[in-house]
N, C-alpha and C positions, 0 to 999 in steps of 0.2 A: 775449265775442264782439268785444271791441276789443283783441285780443291783438296789440299793436304791438311791433315790434322792428326793429333795424337788421340787415339781412342783407347781408353782404359790402359794407359801406359804403365810399364813397371816403374819401380821407384826411381831407378837411375835415368829414366827417360822422361823426366817431368820439368824440362825447361819451358819457359814461356817466351817464345820469340815474338815480340810485339812490334808494332809500327805506329808512327804518329798519325797514320790515317786509319787506325783501328782495324787493320787487316792483320790477322795474327794466326800462328799455329797455337791453337787454343788448349790451355789446361782449364777444364770446366770450372775449377774453384776460383779463377781469377776474373774479376769484373772487367769488362772490355774497356771502360773509361779509365780505370786504374792502370791497366796495362798500356793503354795509349799514352797516358801522361808519363808513365815510366819511360816509354820509348822516347818521347819528346825531351825528357830531361837528359838524355845522353846516349841511348842506344843508337839512335840516329840512322845512318845510311844503311848499315848492314841489316838492322832489323827491318828497315823499309823494304830492302830487297828480298829478304827471306819471307817476309809476310805477304808480299805481293803474289807469291805462288799460291796463296790461299784462295784468291778470287775476289769476292766483293763483300766479305763478311763485315757487318756493321756499317755499310755505306748505303746511301739512298739509291734505290733502283727505280727507274722511270717506268710507270705503268700506263698502258693505253686502255681506254680513252680518258682515264681520270686525270692524267697529266699531259694531255694532248698538246697544249700550248707550249709547255716546257720542252716536250719532245721535238716539236716543230722548230723551236729556237735552236736546239742542239743540232738538229739535222741541217738547218740553214747555215750554222757556223761551220760545220764540217764541209758542207757543199761549197760554201764561199771560199774556204781555204783551198780546196781542190781546184775550184775554178780560177782563182788568182794564179795558182802555180801552173796552170795549163799554158800560160803565156810563154813559159820556157820551152815549150815544144812547138812553137810557131815556126814555120819554115821561112817566112819572110815577114818583114815589118815595113810599114809605110815609110817612105822616104829613103829607104836603103836601095842602092843600085840593084838592078835585076840580076846581075851576075852573082850577087851574094847568095841567091837561092841555090846556086850550084853546090853549096856546102852540104846540102841534103844528101848528095851522092857520095857519101864517105866510102872510099874504096881505094885499094891498090897499095898504098905505102905501108910497109911493115912497121909496126910499132915497136919501139925499144922499151925495155924495162924502165921503171921509174928511176932506178939508181943511175941510169945513163941519160937522164933527162937533159936535153939541150934546148936552148931557145931557138927561135927561128933564125934564118940566115941573117948574118950581120950583127946579131945581138950578143953573140958569144954564149958561153956556157953559164947557166945559172947554178950557183954553188948551193946545193941543198944538203951538204954534209952535216951541218949543225942541226938540221931538222930531225935527223935520226935520233940524236941525243935528246932533243926537246920532246919527241914522241915518247922516249923512254921515261923522261921525268914526269910527263903527264900520266902515263900508265902507273908509275910508282905512286903518284899522288892519289890516284883512285884506290889502289890497293891499300895504302896507308890509311886512307879514310875509312875503308871497311874495317880494317884491323883496329884502328883507334876506337871506333864505335863499340867494338866487342870487348876492348881491354878495360883495365881498371881506370884508365883515363876517362872513359865514357865521353869522348869528345868527338863531335862531328867536324871533320876537316873540309867539308863541302867539296868532296871529290867530284861530284856531279858537275861542278862548274867547268871542269876540264873536258867534258864530253863534246862540247861544240868544237873544241880544238881538233879532235879527231875528224870531224866532218869537214872542217876547213882544210886540214892538211891533206885529206884524201882528195878533195877537189883540186887543190894546188898541185900536188905531185902527179895526179892522173893527167891533168891538162899538160903539164910540162913533158911527161913521159910518153903519152899516147896520142896527143893532139899535136905532135911535132910537125912543123911545116916543112915541105920540100925546100931544098937549098936554092932552087931556081925560081922560087916564087917572086913575083913582081907585080906592081900595079901602078897606074898613074893617078889614082884617085885618093892619094894621101894615106895616112896611117890606117884608117878604117878599111879603105879599099884594099890596101896591101895585105892587111891581116885577113880580110875575108877571102881574098884571092888565094892565099896560102892554104885555106881550108878545103880546097877542091879535092885534095887527095889525102884526107886526114888519117884514116885509120881503118884497119880491118876489124869490123865489129865482132865477128865470130871469134877471132883470135883474142881480142880484148876480153870478151866474156869468159872464154876458156881459161885465160890466164888468171883472172880474178877468182873464178871458181876453184882452180887448182891451188891458189894461194890461201884461201880462207876456209873452204868447205870441209876438208878432211879433219882439221883440228876442231872446227865448230861441231861437226857431227860426233866426233869421238868424245868431246867433253860433255855434250848433251846426253850421250848414252851413259857415260859415267854418272852424270847427275840423276838420270832415271834410276839406275841401279842403287845409288846412294839413298834417294828418297824412298824408294820402295822398300829398302832394307830397314829403315828406321821409322817409317810412318806407313799409314795405309790411306790409299785414295778412297773416296766415297764409293767408287765402283772401279773395277778394272778397266772398263771402257773409258772412264774419265782420264785415267793415267795414259792409256794408249792414244787417246785423242790428242792430249797435250804433246806427247812425244811425236806424233805424226805432224802436228802443226809446227813443232820445232824443227823436225827434219826438213820440212818444206820451207821453213823460214817465214812463217806467216803470222806468228803470235802478235807481233807489234803492228802488222798491217791491219789486223782485225781488232786491235785493242779498243777502239772507240765503241764497239758494239757492247762493251761491258756496261755501258750506261743503261741498257735495256735487258741484258741477259739475266743478270742476277748472280747470287753468290755461287751456288753449286755448279752452274753451267758457264761461268766466266771463262773467257779466253785470256789466261794470265800469262805471266812471263814464261819463257822457256825454262826447262828444268836446270840447265846451267844458267843461273839467273842473270849473270852479267853478259851473256851472249846476245842479249837483246840489241846491243849496239851493232853486232854483225848483221842482224836482220834488217835494221834500219839502213845500214850502208849498202846492203845488197840491192835495195831499191835504187839507191843513187847510181850504182854501177850499171844496173839494167837501163837506167834512163840516160846515162852519160852520152852515148853516141847520138841520141836524139836531141840532146841539149846543145851540141856543138854549133849548129847553124845559128841559133839564137845568140850564143856566146860571142861568135865572131861578128855578129851584126851590131853589137853594142858600140856606140860611138864614144860616149863618155863613161869609161868603166869605173872611175872613182866615184862619180855621182851614182852610178848603178849600185855599187857596193854599199854606199850609205843608204840608198833607198831600200835595198834588200835587208839591210840591218834593221831599219825601222819596221819593215814588213814582218820579219821573223819575230821581233820583240813584241809587236802588237798582237800577232796571232798566239804567241806563247802566253802572254798575259791574259788574253781573252779566254783561252782554255782554262787557265788557272782560276780566274775570277768567276767565270760561269760555273765551272765544276765545283769549286769550293763553296761559293756563296749562294748559288741558285740551285744547282743539282744536288748539292750537299754530298758529294762523293769525292773525297780528297784523292783517293787512289786514281780515279778516272781523270781528274784534273791534272795531276802531276805527271802521270805516265803518258797521257795523250799529248800533253804540251811538249814533253822532252823527247818522246820516242816515236810518235806517229810519223812515218816517213814523209808523207806529203806536207806535214807541218814544219819539218826540219829541212826540206829540200832547199829553201833559200840560203841556208848556211853553207851547204855544199856548193851552191852556185857562186856564193861570195868567194870561196876559195878558188874556183875556176877562173873568175874574172881577175882576181889578184894575180894569178899565174900569168894570164895574158898580158896584164899591165906590166908585170915584172919582166917579161920576156920581150916586150915590144922594142924594136930597134930604135924607134924615134922618140919615145918617152920613157921615163923611169918613175915608178911610183915613189913619192916622197913621204908617204904615210896617208892613211885615210881617217885617222882619229884626231890627231893634234897638228894644227898648222899645216894642212895638206898643201903641197906644192908640186909642180911638175918640173922636171929637168929637161931643158931643151936639148936638141940633138948636138949642139956645140958644147954641151957640158955646163953651160952657165947655170948658176944656182944650185949646183949639185952638192951633195954631202960627201965627205971623204969617209973612208972605212972607219976611222976612229970615231967620227960623229955618229955613224950608224951603230957602232958598238956601244956608245954611251946611250943611244936611244933604246937599243935592245935591253940593256941592263936596267934602265929606268922603267921600261914597260914591265919587266919581270918583277921589279920591286912594287910597282903599282898593283899588279895582280895579287901578289902576296898580301899587300895591305887590304885589298878588297876582300880576300878570303878571311883574314883575321877579323875585319869589321863585321862581316856576315856571321861568322861563328859567334862573335861576342853579342851581336843583336839577338841571335837565336837563343843563346844562353840566358840573356836578360829577360826575354819574353817568357821563357819557361819558368824562371824564378818568380816572376810577377804573378803568373797564372798557375799557382801551385794547388788549386782546388780541383779535385777529381770531378766535381759537378760541372765544371766549366770547360768546354772544348774550344773556346775562342783562342786560347793560347796555342793549342795544337794547330788550328787553322793558320794562325799568324806565323808559326814556325815554317810551315810548308810554303806559305806565300813568300816569306823572306828568302828561303832557299831557292825557290823557283825564280824569283826576281834576279838573284845573282846569276843564275844560269842564262837567263834571257838576255842580259846586257853585256855578256863577256865577248861575243864573237868579234866585234870591231877591234877590240884590244888585241885579240889573237891575230887578226889580219896584219896589223902594224908590226907585231912581234915576229911573225913569219917573214915578212918583207925585210925587216931590219937584219935578221940573221942571215938572209941570202945576200946582203950587201956588205956586211962588216968583215967578212973573212974570219980571222982569229982575233980581231980587236974586241976588247971589252970583256968584263967578267962573265956576262951571260954566254957569249960565244965560247970563251975558254971552258966554261962548265959543260956546255953542250958538245964540245969537241973532244973532251978528255976521254981516254980509252975506256974506263969503267962505264961511263954514261953511254958511250957508243955501243958497248956490248949489251947494256940493258935495252937500248933502243932496238937492237937487232932481234932480240927475243921478246920484245914487249907484248906482241899479240898473244903468244902462247902463255906467257906469265900471267897476263890479264885473264885469259880464259880459265886458268887452273887455280888462281890464288884463292878464290872463295870456296871452291870445292875442297881444297886442301885444308882450309881453316875449319870448315864444317866437319869434315871427316876426322880430323885430329880431335876436335872438341868432343865428338861423339865417342871416339875410341878411348880418350883419356878421361871421359866423364867430367870435363871441366866446363861448366856453364858460365854464362855471363855474370859478372865481368871476370875475364881471365887475366892472369898476370902478364906483365909486359914481356917477360922472357918467353912466354908461350907464343905470343904474337911474333916475336923475333924468330923463333924456331919455325913457325909456320911460313913466314915470309922467305926465310932461307930455303926451306924445302920447296916453296913455290918456284924460286929461281932455278933450283936444280932440276925440278920436274919440267919447268918451261924450257930450259936449255935442252934437256933430253928429248922432249917432244919436238922442238924445232929441228934438232939435228937428225934424229933417227926416225921421225914419223912425218913431220910436215914437209921437209925438204925432199925425201924420197917420193912421197905421194905427189908433190908438185911436179917433179921431173917426169914421173910416169904419166900423169894426167896431161901434161903439156906435150908429151910425145917427143 
């Protein structure tokens, strides 16, 4: 329903924004395969985002009854993922003491903001200061990935690999900040019983939802309104109703919830990304926030949280790659494969739950998570086998270097595949690029769990902690959400205003990034903060 394209454009409005999945803002003279290969050679992430607003152009659409078997397979895949995730909403589990079911009655205890997140009684305060800086670096990575794709470098920095970090961090901080246990909690049934007993008075659901709405929705709605004005000003929808439908879905936050329907709807009627293209992440996380209070009983009933984190990692990786392989190789719709795998809320819920469980493990007074990825160990209550702050700092720095190495390897593999598949008659290279990129996103969450945990243990020890705690990075983290929401709109608006189409000079990207920081700071200080205070009352 946001089927956008240039129809009989003037001479200065003839860029071709293309994507490796052959979804593009079309200039009729450009052959779709040629444009797709051009995107795969370097336009990368930004072109992928811009072109997804187009809908489903050039992708396979399932028809009934001609493709009934394939349609049933896709429906079963979607239903299976939804059914598996329903376990998180179970009120009780077999083998868990009956009093754990009391967690369902979440009531009474006022929740504190995430910045004041404390662990349960006896476990002390969890130091989340470095996580603010890490969030800023992740947001900067995403922005630089978009800008690099547009610049003369034409290099895909695989910024999408950082998206699962935001899901994990939200679950981690939400659990510490809003599922804080009363100081008088106690139980005679060991760590699990104590943790479960503390959940009896977890949180005020309405207050939690109100705080989350006040924190995110004003900036989200404003930037989507600006996106609507921007795209209407430089392009034309197929119909006015199509543009209004997309804006309505964006205002309700439903684009990504309904995105799997694109497999059947087709090009001109596709439910594509919201008009502020990058705000799809907010829509996905809104689902997590709505589900969070209902998840708490299950979270507190988990006995072996480290094992559960690893199991959820395997589950989310499996479902991610199922969507990618089924969509790319069987449905032959790369757009559907990629965006359903990375953005459909039910498919990504296990990543959020991983963050919640990591927070409970970190805050537990009887055990401390020693890592879930490499050489996992538990620290006993007497402190035996524990790591000191310096060791945690070294681990955080090592994990950061590993992540950078994975990103570099992924980018190099994508570039190599594109160079080998240089013929416009062959789309196999395009499919391979999308699968490589998706694989990188699918297998990152467990590394992020370790990195988040290490940074909450190490204090200021280590290079990673020093970087995340330094004042400039902390400032970026504080305004990261607003900068993230405006950075792509700023780049598109400046590109149109200056008539500088891809690839643009590096200095132009630098100016756009600087302007994004200024606008993000102004938006955070003079719009988001006042709206948040007013909505919270």
